[in-house]
KERO-930141 format. One record per residue (C-alpha): residue in three letters; residue number from 1; x, y, z. Coordinates in Angstrom, 1 decimal, decimal comma, always signed. Layout:
[r ALA; NUM; [X; Y; Z]]
...
! end
This chain:
[r MET; 1; [+8,5; -15,1; -15,0]]
[r HIS; 2; [+6,0; -14,1; -17,6]]
[r GLN; 3; [+3,1; -16,0; -16,0]]
[r TYR; 4; [+3,8; -14,6; -12,3]]
[r SER; 5; [+3,8; -11,1; -14,3]]
[r GLN; 6; [+0,6; -11,5; -15,8]]
[r ARG; 7; [-1,1; -12,5; -12,4]]
[r ILE; 8; [+0,1; -9,9; -10,8]]
[r ASP; 9; [-0,8; -7,4; -13,5]]
[r LEU; 10; [-4,5; -8,9; -13,0]]
[r LEU; 11; [-4,2; -8,6; -9,4]]
[r ILE; 12; [-3,4; -4,9; -9,8]]
[r GLU; 13; [-5,8; -4,2; -12,6]]
[r ARG; 14; [-8,6; -5,4; -10,3]]
[r ILE; 15; [-7,7; -3,6; -7,1]]
[r GLY; 16; [-7,1; -0,3; -9,5]]
[r GLN; 17; [-10,7; -0,4; -10,9]]
[r ALA; 18; [-12,0; -1,2; -7,2]]
[r THR; 19; [-10,2; +1,6; -6,1]]
[r SER; 20; [-11,3; +4,0; -8,8]]
[r TRP; 21; [-14,6; +3,5; -7,1]]
[r LEU; 22; [-13,4; +5,4; -4,1]]
[r THR; 23; [-13,7; +8,7; -6,4]]
[r VAL; 24; [-17,2; +8,4; -6,3]]
[r LEU; 25; [-17,5; +8,1; -2,5]]
[r LEU; 26; [-14,9; +11,1; -2,0]]
[r ILE; 27; [-17,2; +13,1; -4,6]]
[r PHE; 28; [-19,8; +12,4; -2,4]]
[r VAL; 29; [-18,5; +13,0; +1,0]]
[r PHE; 30; [-17,0; +16,3; -0,4]]
[r CYS; 31; [-20,7; +17,4; -1,5]]
[r VAL; 32; [-21,8; +16,7; +2,1]]
[r ASP; 33; [-19,2; +18,5; +3,5]]
[r VAL; 34; [-19,6; +21,8; +1,2]]
[r MET; 35; [-23,3; +21,6; +1,8]]
[r LEU; 36; [-23,0; +21,3; +5,3]]
[r ARG; 37; [-20,6; +24,1; +5,6]]
[r TYR; 38; [-22,0; +26,6; +3,1]]
[r ILE; 39; [-26,0; +26,1; +3,7]]
[r PHE; 40; [-25,7; +25,4; +7,2]]
[r ASP; 41; [-22,7; +26,9; +8,3]]
[r PHE; 42; [-21,6; +23,8; +10,2]]
[r THR; 43; [-19,0; +21,2; +9,7]]
[r LEU; 44; [-18,2; +17,7; +10,9]]
[r ILE; 45; [-14,4; +16,6; +11,9]]
[r TRP; 46; [-14,9; +13,4; +10,7]]
[r ILE; 47; [-16,4; +14,1; +7,4]]
[r THR; 48; [-13,2; +16,2; +6,7]]
[r GLU; 49; [-10,9; +13,2; +8,1]]
[r LEU; 50; [-13,0; +10,9; +5,9]]
[r GLU; 51; [-12,3; +13,0; +2,6]]
[r THR; 52; [-8,6; +12,4; +3,7]]
[r TYR; 53; [-8,7; +9,1; +4,2]]
[r PHE; 54; [-10,7; +8,6; +0,7]]
[r PHE; 55; [-8,0; +10,9; -0,8]]
[r ALA; 56; [-4,8; +8,9; +0,6]]
[r PHE; 57; [-6,5; +5,4; -0,3]]
[r LEU; 58; [-7,0; +6,3; -3,9]]
[r PHE; 59; [-3,7; +7,6; -4,0]]
[r LEU; 60; [-2,0; +4,6; -2,2]]
[r LEU; 61; [-4,1; +2,0; -3,7]]
[r GLY; 62; [-4,0; +3,4; -7,5]]
[r ALA; 63; [-0,1; +4,0; -7,4]]
[r GLY; 64; [+0,5; +0,2; -8,8]]
[r TYR; 65; [-2,1; +0,8; -10,9]]
[r ALA; 66; [-1,0; +4,0; -12,3]]
[r LEU; 67; [+2,4; +2,1; -13,0]]
[r LYS; 68; [+0,9; -0,5; -14,5]]
[r HIS; 69; [-0,2; +1,6; -17,1]]
[r ASP; 70; [+2,2; +3,9; -17,6]]
[r SER; 71; [+0,1; +6,7; -16,4]]
[r HIS; 72; [+2,7; +8,3; -13,5]]
[r VAL; 73; [+4,5; +11,4; -13,7]]
[r ARG; 74; [+7,4; +11,4; -15,6]]
[r VAL; 75; [+9,5; +13,9; -16,5]]
[r ASP; 76; [+10,4; +12,6; -20,2]]
[r VAL; 77; [+12,4; +15,0; -22,0]]
[r PHE; 78; [+14,5; +12,3; -23,4]]
[r TYR; 79; [+12,6; +8,9; -22,1]]
[r SER; 80; [+9,7; +9,6; -24,7]]
[r GLN; 81; [+12,4; +10,0; -27,8]]
[r PHE; 82; [+14,3; +6,4; -26,9]]
[r SER; 83; [+13,4; +3,2; -28,4]]
[r LYS; 84; [+11,4; +0,6; -26,8]]
[r ARG; 85; [+14,8; -1,3; -25,7]]
[r ASN; 86; [+16,4; +2,0; -24,4]]
[r LYS; 87; [+13,1; +2,6; -22,3]]
[r ALA; 88; [+13,2; -0,9; -21,0]]
[r PHE; 89; [+17,1; -0,2; -20,1]]
[r VAL; 90; [+15,6; +3,1; -18,1]]
[r ASN; 91; [+12,8; +1,2; -16,6]]
[r PHE; 92; [+14,9; -1,6; -15,6]]
[r PHE; 93; [+17,8; -0,1; -13,8]]
[r GLY; 94; [+15,1; +2,8; -12,4]]
[r THR; 95; [+12,9; +0,0; -10,9]]
[r LEU; 96; [+15,9; -2,1; -9,6]]
[r PHE; 97; [+17,8; +0,7; -8,2]]
[r PHE; 98; [+15,3; +3,2; -7,1]]
[r LEU; 99; [+11,3; +2,0; -7,1]]
[r ILE; 100; [+11,9; -1,3; -5,5]]
[r PRO; 101; [+14,4; -0,5; -2,8]]
[r TRP; 102; [+12,1; +2,6; -1,8]]
[r CYS; 103; [+9,0; +0,2; -1,6]]
[r ILE; 104; [+10,7; -2,2; +0,5]]
[r MET; 105; [+11,8; +0,4; +2,9]]
[r ILE; 106; [+8,4; +2,2; +3,2]]
[r VAL; 107; [+6,6; -1,3; +3,6]]
[r ILE; 108; [+9,2; -2,2; +6,4]]
[r VAL; 109; [+9,2; +1,2; +8,2]]
[r GLY; 110; [+5,5; +1,9; +7,7]]
[r TRP; 111; [+4,7; -1,8; +8,8]]
[r LYS; 112; [+6,2; -0,7; +12,2]]
[r TYR; 113; [+4,6; +2,6; +12,1]]
[r ALA; 114; [+1,0; +1,0; +11,5]]
[r HIS; 115; [+1,4; -2,0; +13,7]]
[r PHE; 116; [+2,4; +0,4; +16,6]]
[r SER; 117; [-0,6; +2,6; +15,9]]
[r PHE; 118; [-2,6; -0,5; +16,0]]
[r LEU; 119; [-1,2; -1,9; +19,2]]
[r ILE; 120; [-2,2; +1,6; +20,8]]
[r ASN; 121; [-5,5; +1,9; +19,1]]
[r GLU; 122; [-4,6; +5,2; +17,8]]
[r SER; 123; [-7,4; +7,3; +16,8]]
[r SER; 124; [-7,9; +10,6; +15,7]]
[r ALA; 125; [-6,4; +13,7; +18,1]]
[r GLN; 126; [-9,5; +15,9; +16,9]]
[r PRO; 127; [-12,9; +15,6; +19,0]]
[r GLY; 128; [-15,3; +14,2; +17,2]]
[r GLY; 129; [-12,4; +12,6; +14,8]]
[r LEU; 130; [-12,5; +9,1; +13,4]]
[r PRO; 131; [-11,2; +6,1; +15,1]]
[r ALA; 132; [-8,8; +3,7; +14,1]]
[r LEU; 133; [-6,2; +5,8; +12,3]]
[r TYR; 134; [-4,3; +2,8; +11,9]]
[r ILE; 135; [-6,2; +1,8; +8,8]]
[r LEU; 136; [-4,8; +5,0; +7,4]]
[r LYS; 137; [-1,7; +4,1; +8,2]]
[r PHE; 138; [-1,7; +0,1; +7,1]]
[r SER; 139; [-3,4; +1,8; +3,8]]
[r MET; 140; [+0,4; +2,8; +3,2]]
[r VAL; 141; [+2,0; -0,6; +3,7]]
[r LEU; 142; [-0,7; -2,1; +1,4]]
[r GLY; 143; [-0,1; +0,8; -1,3]]
[r PHE; 144; [+3,5; +0,3; -1,5]]
[r ALA; 145; [+3,4; -3,4; -1,7]]
[r LEU; 146; [+0,7; -3,4; -4,3]]
[r LEU; 147; [+3,7; -0,5; -6,2]]
[r LEU; 148; [+6,5; -3,0; -5,3]]
[r LEU; 149; [+4,3; -6,3; -6,8]]
[r GLN; 150; [+3,9; -4,0; -9,9]]
[r GLY; 151; [+7,6; -2,8; -10,2]]
[r ILE; 152; [+8,9; -6,5; -9,8]]
[r THR; 153; [+6,4; -6,8; -12,9]]
[r LEU; 154; [+8,0; -4,2; -14,7]]
[r LEU; 155; [+11,3; -5,5; -14,0]]
[r ILE; 156; [+10,6; -8,5; -15,5]]
[r LYS; 157; [+8,5; -6,9; -18,7]]
[r SER; 158; [+11,9; -4,5; -19,1]]
[r GLY; 159; [+14,3; -7,9; -18,8]]
[r LEU; 160; [+12,3; -9,4; -21,5]]
[r ILE; 161; [+12,6; -7,0; -23,7]]
[r ILE; 162; [+16,2; -6,3; -22,9]]
[r LEU; 163; [+16,8; -9,8; -23,9]]
[r ASN; 164; [+14,4; -10,0; -27,0]]
[r ARG; 165; [+11,8; -12,1; -25,4]]
[r ASP; 166; [+9,0; -10,1; -25,3]]
[r ASN; 167; [+6,1; -11,7; -26,9]]
! end
């Protein structure tokens, strides 16, 4: 189990690091959009949509990475005061009963949603918008699948802590 957890961690780490480079592209696209808008009083729909795509890719593909590094948003009024073992209990049961079922549901529903978009070759509703809207929709499936994998790793690690086998 621990070996699978390490492999998933490595995969998520590499994807997270690669995804972080989208921030540079997003900033570049924002700068181009701002220059076009304020210097030339002009904008292109596809640039605005590209900003949305990059932001969505960052958020969705980076969610597993954020969970791996415990950088996700948490209201930790009590959690921060818990012992390592109590934190493991919270993580184990929260992951088992909330994170994993939610991710499975989103992957299943999202797959149908993205697949239908692919079948009809859905593109932007805006004139001059981006084609292949299904790419954005499939990123939702991929992002939640990666989050699910990282959730499984968190479940394994938390279980090992609960059983006093974390080395």
